[in-house]
N, CA, C and O atoms as CSV, one atom per row, in Angstrom:
chain,resi,resn,atom,element,x,y,z
A,1,MET,N,N,139.872,335.075,244.500
A,1,MET,CA,C,138.862,335.598,245.383
A,1,MET,C,C,139.571,336.273,246.589
A,1,MET,O,O,140.572,335.778,247.107
A,2,ALA,N,N,139.017,337.395,246.995
A,2,ALA,CA,C,139.585,338.145,248.075
A,2,ALA,C,C,139.344,337.486,249.394
A,2,ALA,O,O,138.341,336.798,249.588
A,3,TYR,N,N,140.269,337.695,250.309
A,3,TYR,CA,C,140.090,337.146,251.649
A,3,TYR,C,C,139.060,337.955,252.427
A,3,TYR,O,O,139.125,339.184,252.454
A,4,ARG,N,N,138.145,337.294,253.036
A,4,ARG,CA,C,137.161,337.955,253.925
A,4,ARG,C,C,136.958,337.042,255.137
A,4,ARG,O,O,136.586,335.879,254.987
A,5,PRO,N,N,137.195,337.558,256.301
A,5,PRO,CA,C,136.845,336.721,257.483
A,5,PRO,C,C,135.392,336.326,257.446
A,5,PRO,O,O,134.555,337.065,256.927
A,6,LYS,N,N,135.092,335.202,257.978
A,6,LYS,CA,C,133.719,334.676,257.901
A,6,LYS,C,C,132.716,335.676,258.464
A,6,LYS,O,O,131.648,335.850,257.876
A,7,ASP,N,N,133.012,336.333,259.565
A,7,ASP,CA,C,132.052,337.287,260.119
A,7,ASP,C,C,131.878,338.493,259.176
A,7,ASP,O,O,130.775,339.030,259.075
A,8,THR,N,N,132.926,338.918,258.499
A,8,THR,CA,C,132.800,340.027,257.544
A,8,THR,C,C,131.947,339.594,256.348
A,8,THR,O,O,131.082,340.347,255.900
A,9,GLN,N,N,132.178,338.425,255.849
A,9,GLN,CA,C,131.362,337.926,254.740
A,9,GLN,C,C,129.909,337.825,255.133
A,9,GLN,O,O,129.028,338.203,254.361
A,10,GLU,N,N,129.646,337.321,256.323
A,10,GLU,CA,C,128.263,337.207,256.779
A,10,GLU,C,C,127.618,338.610,256.915
A,10,GLU,O,O,126.445,338.785,256.585
A,11,ARG,N,N,128.390,339.601,257.402
A,11,ARG,CA,C,127.875,340.966,257.515
A,11,ARG,C,C,127.552,341.522,256.142
A,11,ARG,O,O,126.515,342.164,255.970
A,12,ILE,N,N,128.410,341.294,255.163
A,12,ILE,CA,C,128.220,341.769,253.804
A,12,ILE,C,C,126.936,341.146,253.211
A,12,ILE,O,O,126.106,341.853,252.639
A,13,VAL,N,N,126.790,339.850,253.351
A,13,VAL,CA,C,125.607,339.164,252.812
A,13,VAL,C,C,124.356,339.691,253.506
A,13,VAL,O,O,123.342,339.938,252.853
A,14,HIS,N,N,124.422,339.864,254.831
A,14,HIS,CA,C,123.287,340.395,255.584
A,14,HIS,C,C,122.888,341.752,255.037
A,14,HIS,O,O,121.707,341.980,254.779
A,15,ARG,N,N,123.822,342.647,254.854
A,15,ARG,CA,C,123.521,343.986,254.375
A,15,ARG,C,C,122.916,343.910,252.923
A,15,ARG,O,O,121.986,344.648,252.597
A,16,LEU,N,N,123.453,343.027,252.095
A,16,LEU,CA,C,122.913,342.929,250.750
A,16,LEU,C,C,121.475,342.395,250.789
A,16,LEU,O,O,120.638,342.805,249.985
A,17,LYS,N,N,121.197,341.502,251.704
A,17,LYS,CA,C,119.824,340.988,251.829
A,17,LYS,C,C,118.898,342.101,252.315
A,17,LYS,O,O,117.741,342.168,251.900
A,18,ILE,N,N,119.386,342.956,253.173
A,18,ILE,CA,C,118.595,344.124,253.613
A,18,ILE,C,C,118.281,344.993,252.407
A,18,ILE,O,O,117.134,345.406,252.231
A,19,ALA,N,N,119.283,345.282,251.563
A,19,ALA,CA,C,119.086,346.098,250.377
A,19,ALA,C,C,118.111,345.444,249.428
A,19,ALA,O,O,117.258,346.112,248.845
A,20,LYS,N,N,118.235,344.138,249.270
A,20,LYS,CA,C,117.309,343.400,248.408
A,20,LYS,C,C,115.880,343.501,248.890
A,20,LYS,O,O,114.964,343.676,248.086
A,21,GLY,N,N,115.674,343.392,250.195
A,21,GLY,CA,C,114.327,343.533,250.774
A,21,GLY,C,C,113.762,344.938,250.507
A,21,GLY,O,O,112.595,345.088,250.147
A,22,HIS,N,N,114.605,345.956,250.689
A,22,HIS,CA,C,114.154,347.314,250.419
A,22,HIS,C,C,113.801,347.508,248.969
A,22,HIS,O,O,112.787,348.125,248.641
A,23,LEU,N,N,114.648,346.977,248.091
A,23,LEU,CA,C,114.391,347.076,246.629
A,23,LEU,C,C,113.092,346.374,246.230
A,23,LEU,O,O,112.309,346.906,245.443
A,24,GLU,N,N,112.874,345.201,246.767
A,24,GLU,CA,C,111.634,344.501,246.472
A,24,GLU,C,C,110.430,345.317,246.932
A,24,GLU,O,O,109.384,345.323,246.283
A,25,LYS,N,N,110.591,345.990,248.036
A,25,LYS,CA,C,109.495,346.854,248.544
A,25,LYS,C,C,109.282,348.034,247.615
A,25,LYS,O,O,108.140,348.431,247.385
A,26,VAL,N,N,110.370,348.615,247.067
A,26,VAL,CA,C,110.274,349.722,246.125
A,26,VAL,C,C,109.511,349.278,244.911
A,26,VAL,O,O,108.583,349.956,244.471
A,27,ILE,N,N,109.891,348.148,244.365
A,27,ILE,CA,C,109.209,347.606,243.151
A,27,ILE,C,C,107.707,347.423,243.436
A,27,ILE,O,O,106.861,347.824,242.637
A,28,LYS,N,N,107.406,346.834,244.546
A,28,LYS,CA,C,105.967,346.590,244.897
A,28,LYS,C,C,105.234,347.909,245.040
A,28,LYS,O,O,104.095,348.038,244.590
A,29,MET,N,N,105.878,348.899,245.669
A,29,MET,CA,C,105.232,350.202,245.846
A,29,MET,C,C,104.946,350.868,244.501
A,29,MET,O,O,103.880,351.452,244.307
A,30,VAL,N,N,105.889,350.780,243.584
A,30,VAL,CA,C,105.726,351.334,242.237
A,30,VAL,C,C,104.573,350.626,241.514
A,30,VAL,O,O,103.701,351.258,240.917
A,31,GLU,N,N,104.602,349.305,241.590
A,31,GLU,CA,C,103.530,348.498,240.960
A,31,GLU,C,C,102.165,348.848,241.546
A,31,GLU,O,O,101.169,348.857,240.823
A,32,ASP,N,N,102.106,349.136,242.843
A,32,ASP,CA,C,100.853,349.458,243.529
A,32,ASP,C,C,100.485,350.948,243.429
A,32,ASP,O,O,99.494,351.397,244.005
A,33,ASP,N,N,101.329,351.716,242.667
A,33,ASP,CA,C,101.101,353.142,242.459
A,33,ASP,C,C,101.039,353.929,243.784
A,33,ASP,O,O,100.175,354.783,243.986
A,34,CYS,N,N,101.977,353.609,244.663
A,34,CYS,CA,C,102.053,354.310,245.970
A,34,CYS,C,C,102.515,355.744,245.784
A,34,CYS,O,O,103.024,356.138,244.735
A,35,TYR,N,N,102.319,356.480,246.814
A,35,TYR,CA,C,102.686,357.896,246.876
A,35,TYR,C,C,104.167,358.073,246.596
A,35,TYR,O,O,104.991,357.403,247.218
A,36,CYS,N,N,104.523,358.949,245.686
A,36,CYS,CA,C,105.908,359.099,245.206
A,36,CYS,C,C,106.915,359.349,246.327
A,36,CYS,O,O,108.007,358.782,246.301
A,37,ILE,N,N,106.585,360.158,247.281
A,37,ILE,CA,C,107.483,360.479,248.351
A,37,ILE,C,C,107.769,359.229,249.199
A,37,ILE,O,O,108.895,359.040,249.658
A,38,ASP,N,N,106.789,358.407,249.400
A,38,ASP,CA,C,106.971,357.168,250.139
A,38,ASP,C,C,107.899,356.244,249.398
A,38,ASP,O,O,108.748,355.582,249.996
A,39,VAL,N,N,107.733,356.200,248.077
A,39,VAL,CA,C,108.616,355.364,247.229
A,39,VAL,C,C,110.037,355.871,247.332
A,39,VAL,O,O,110.977,355.092,247.489
A,40,LEU,N,N,110.190,357.191,247.243
A,40,LEU,CA,C,111.535,357.803,247.312
A,40,LEU,C,C,112.210,357.492,248.674
A,40,LEU,O,O,113.412,357.228,248.722
A,41,HIS,N,N,111.462,357.523,249.730
A,41,HIS,CA,C,112.040,357.177,251.038
A,41,HIS,C,C,112.522,355.738,251.044
A,41,HIS,O,O,113.599,355.443,251.561
A,42,GLN,N,N,111.756,354.869,250.491
A,42,GLN,CA,C,112.162,353.443,250.434
A,42,GLN,C,C,113.371,353.284,249.516
A,42,GLN,O,O,114.275,352.506,249.821
A,43,SER,N,N,113.402,354.008,248.397
A,43,SER,CA,C,114.534,353.945,247.497
A,43,SER,C,C,115.823,354.436,248.188
A,43,SER,O,O,116.907,353.891,247.985
A,44,GLN,N,N,115.662,355.468,248.996
A,44,GLN,CA,C,116.816,355.968,249.765
A,44,GLN,C,C,117.333,354.920,250.727
A,44,GLN,O,O,118.532,354.854,250.998
A,45,ALA,N,N,116.444,354.111,251.237
A,45,ALA,CA,C,116.849,353.042,252.169
A,45,ALA,C,C,117.665,352.000,251.404
A,45,ALA,O,O,118.616,351.434,251.943
A,46,VAL,N,N,117.299,351.754,250.174
A,46,VAL,CA,C,118.083,350.813,249.317
A,46,VAL,C,C,119.493,351.333,249.134
A,46,VAL,O,O,120.481,350.619,249.308
A,47,GLN,N,N,119.546,352.632,248.769
A,47,GLN,CA,C,120.857,353.237,248.499
A,47,GLN,C,C,121.725,353.285,249.748
A,47,GLN,O,O,122.933,353.062,249.672
A,48,LYS,N,N,121.132,353.570,250.873
A,48,LYS,CA,C,121.871,353.575,252.146
A,48,LYS,C,C,122.433,352.174,252.470
A,48,LYS,O,O,123.594,352.035,252.854
A,49,ALA,N,N,121.600,351.163,252.311
A,49,ALA,CA,C,122.046,349.808,252.579
A,49,ALA,C,C,123.212,349.424,251.663
A,49,ALA,O,O,124.159,348.773,252.105
A,50,LEU,N,N,123.147,349.822,250.401
A,50,LEU,CA,C,124.234,349.524,249.498
A,50,LEU,C,C,125.499,350.333,249.836
A,50,LEU,O,O,126.605,349.804,249.731
A,51,ARG,N,N,125.351,351.603,250.240
A,51,ARG,CA,C,126.505,352.386,250.654
A,51,ARG,C,C,127.197,351.730,251.876
A,51,ARG,O,O,128.421,351.623,251.942
A,52,GLU,N,N,126.382,351.314,252.802
A,52,GLU,CA,C,126.969,350.624,253.996
A,52,GLU,C,C,127.694,349.375,253.612
A,52,GLU,O,O,128.751,349.080,254.170
A,53,THR,N,N,127.153,348.616,252.659
A,53,THR,CA,C,127.796,347.431,252.174
A,53,THR,C,C,129.119,347.768,251.499
A,53,THR,O,O,130.137,347.119,251.740
A,54,ASP,N,N,129.089,348.782,250.657
A,54,ASP,CA,C,130.323,349.244,249.980
A,54,ASP,C,C,131.406,349.634,251.003
A,54,ASP,O,O,132.579,349.285,250.868
A,55,ASN,N,N,130.963,350.365,252.016
A,55,ASN,CA,C,131.951,350.821,253.051
A,55,ASN,C,C,132.563,349.631,253.747
A,55,ASN,O,O,133.767,349.608,253.999
A,56,LEU,N,N,131.732,348.622,254.067
A,56,LEU,CA,C,132.263,347.433,254.715
A,56,LEU,C,C,133.218,346.688,253.818
A,56,LEU,O,O,134.264,346.237,254.284
A,57,MET,N,N,132.902,346.544,252.559
A,57,MET,CA,C,133.784,345.860,251.603
A,57,MET,C,C,135.098,346.620,251.453
A,57,MET,O,O,136.170,346.016,251.437
A,58,LEU,N,N,135.011,347.967,251.341
A,58,LEU,CA,C,136.229,348.755,251.201
A,58,LEU,C,C,137.104,348.619,252.427
A,58,LEU,O,O,138.317,348.445,252.312
A,59,GLU,N,N,136.506,348.696,253.587
A,59,GLU,CA,C,137.267,348.566,254.827
A,59,GLU,C,C,137.993,347.212,254.866
A,59,GLU,O,O,139.166,347.140,255.233
A,60,ASN,N,N,137.281,346.142,254.484
A,60,ASN,CA,C,137.885,344.845,254.451
A,60,ASN,C,C,139.031,344.780,253.441
A,60,ASN,O,O,140.086,344.211,253.722
A,61,HIS,N,N,138.817,345.361,252.282
A,61,HIS,CA,C,139.821,345.386,251.265
A,61,HIS,C,C,141.113,346.095,251.733
A,61,HIS,O,O,142.224,345.616,251.506
A,62,LEU,N,N,140.923,347.247,252.390
A,62,LEU,CA,C,142.077,348.016,252.874
A,62,LEU,C,C,142.851,347.220,253.929
A,62,LEU,O,O,144.082,347.239,253.950
A,63,LYS,N,N,142.125,346.526,254.798
A,63,LYS,CA,C,142.737,345.794,255.897
A,63,LYS,C,C,143.399,344.502,255.409
A,63,LYS,O,O,144.291,343.982,256.079
A,64,THR,N,N,142.981,343.978,254.260
A,64,THR,CA,C,143.527,342.695,253.812
A,64,THR,C,C,144.302,342.848,252.485
A,64,THR,O,O,145.532,342.861,252.491
A,65,CYS,N,N,143.626,342.956,251.416
A,65,CYS,CA,C,144.247,342.950,250.090
A,65,CYS,C,C,145.213,344.104,249.896
A,65,CYS,O,O,146.335,343.910,249.428
A,66,ALA,N,N,144.774,345.321,250.260
A,66,ALA,CA,C,145.652,346.473,250.034
A,66,ALA,C,C,146.889,346.397,250.930
A,66,ALA,O,O,147.992,346.708,250.481
A,67,MET,N,N,146.726,345.997,252.163
A,67,MET,CA,C,147.864,345.868,253.085
A,67,MET,C,C,148.818,344.812,252.557
A,67,MET,O,O,150.035,344.992,252.610
A,68,ASP,N,N,148.280,343.713,252.048
A,68,ASP,CA,C,149.124,342.640,251.500
A,68,ASP,C,C,149.909,343.190,250.305
A,68,ASP,O,O,151.116,342.964,250.212
A,69,ALA,N,N,149.240,343.916,249.380
A,69,ALA,CA,C,149.932,344.455,248.229
A,69,ALA,C,C,151.011,345.439,248.615
A,69,ALA,O,O,152.094,345.435,248.029
A,70,ILE,N,N,150.728,346.296,249.608
A,70,ILE,CA,C,151.735,347.265,250.073
A,70,ILE,C,C,152.915,346.495,250.661
A,70,ILE,O,O,154.070,346.828,250.397
A,71,GLY,N,N,152.628,345.476,251.450
A,71,GLY,CA,C,153.699,344.677,252.048
A,71,GLY,C,C,154.553,343.993,251.015
A,71,GLY,O,O,155.716,343.690,251.282
A,72,LYS,N,N,154.014,343.743,249.848
A,72,LYS,CA,C,154.766,343.057,248.778
A,72,LYS,C,C,155.376,344.078,247.812
A,72,LYS,O,O,155.847,343.717,246.734
A,73,GLY,N,N,155.362,345.376,248.215
A,73,GLY,CA,C,156.004,346.401,247.403
A,73,GLY,C,C,155.126,346.955,246.248
A,73,GLY,O,O,155.631,347.645,245.362
A,74,ARG,N,N,153.860,346.656,246.270
A,74,ARG,CA,C,152.977,347.134,245.201
A,74,ARG,C,C,152.104,348.316,245.705
A,74,ARG,O,O,150.895,348.361,245.478
A,75,LYS,N,N,152.762,349.251,246.385
A,75,LYS,CA,C,152.051,350.357,247.014
A,75,LYS,C,C,151.300,351.209,245.981
A,75,LYS,O,O,150.137,351.555,246.189
A,76,GLU,N,N,151.955,351.539,244.887
A,76,GLU,CA,C,151.311,352.399,243.885
A,76,GLU,C,C,150.091,351.741,243.287
A,76,GLU,O,O,149.080,352.405,243.059
A,77,GLU,N,N,150.165,350.438,243.025
A,77,GLU,CA,C,149.048,349.681,242.495
A,77,GLU,C,C,147.893,349.664,243.435
A,77,GLU,O,O,146.746,349.826,243.021
A,78,ALA,N,N,148.181,349.464,244.730
A,78,ALA,CA,C,147.121,349.414,245.744
A,78,ALA,C,C,146.448,350.765,245.913
A,78,ALA,O,O,145.225,350.840,246.033
A,79,VAL,N,N,147.230,351.822,245.923
A,79,VAL,CA,C,146.659,353.181,246.087
A,79,VAL,C,C,145.833,353.530,244.844
A,79,VAL,O,O,144.744,354.091,244.969
A,80,ALA,N,N,146.344,353.199,243.629
A,80,ALA,CA,C,145.637,353.557,242.407
A,80,ALA,C,C,144.293,352.803,242.348
A,80,ALA,O,O,143.299,353.349,241.868
A,81,GLU,N,N,144.266,351.612,242.812
A,81,GLU,CA,C,143.041,350.789,242.804
A,81,GLU,C,C,141.961,351.437,243.709
A,81,GLU,O,O,140.794,351.512,243.323
A,82,VAL,N,N,142.348,351.889,244.880
A,82,VAL,CA,C,141.397,352.505,245.796
A,82,VAL,C,C,140.960,353.859,245.280
A,82,VAL,O,O,139.788,354.215,245.399
A,83,ILE,N,N,141.876,354.618,244.710
A,83,ILE,CA,C,141.496,355.898,244.136
A,83,ILE,C,C,140.463,355.735,243.021
A,83,ILE,O,O,139.529,356.529,242.911
A,84,GLN,N,N,140.639,354.698,242.191
A,84,GLN,CA,C,139.707,354.406,241.133
A,84,GLN,C,C,138.295,354.144,241.670
A,84,GLN,O,O,137.302,354.536,241.056
A,85,VAL,N,N,138.224,353.492,242.799
A,85,VAL,CA,C,136.895,353.257,243.434
A,85,VAL,C,C,136.275,354.566,243.780
A,85,VAL,O,O,135.100,354.781,243.484
A,86,PHE,N,N,137.017,355.460,244.399
A,86,PHE,CA,C,136.480,356.739,244.805
A,86,PHE,C,C,136.061,357.605,243.611
A,86,PHE,O,O,135.068,358.329,243.675
A,87,LYS,N,N,136.841,357.516,242.513
A,87,LYS,CA,C,136.452,358.265,241.322
A,87,LYS,C,C,135.140,357.765,240.736
A,87,LYS,O,O,134.366,358.568,240.215
A,88,LYS,N,N,134.872,356.506,240.801
A,88,LYS,CA,C,133.615,355.961,240.311
A,88,LYS,C,C,132.434,356.345,241.173
A,88,LYS,O,O,131.294,356.364,240.708
A,89,MET,N,N,132.715,356.660,242.466
A,89,MET,CA,C,131.642,357.002,243.357
A,89,MET,C,C,131.125,358.440,243.101
A,89,MET,O,O,129.999,358.773,243.471
A,90,SER,N,N,131.939,359.261,242.482
A,90,SER,CA,C,131.478,360.652,242.292
A,90,SER,C,C,130.928,360.881,240.924
A,90,SER,O,O,130.501,361.992,240.608
């Protein structure tokens, strides 16, 4: 398991709960046959909350796991791992 300071872990969980709440709202809106544009706005809120969570996790990874790997001489491995994340994002 990766190292995460308690406050970082709490922030990640908080952001995921925000995304969950937005997603539950999207589901309810679709079930209630709400106006499409309103549903799309709510869906965008889910995506934004997840992007913010991803950014926080990546920042934590770079500051902890990646720095540790670089310090142990595994620079290429650490860089390749982060590049792979960015490739999946596009």
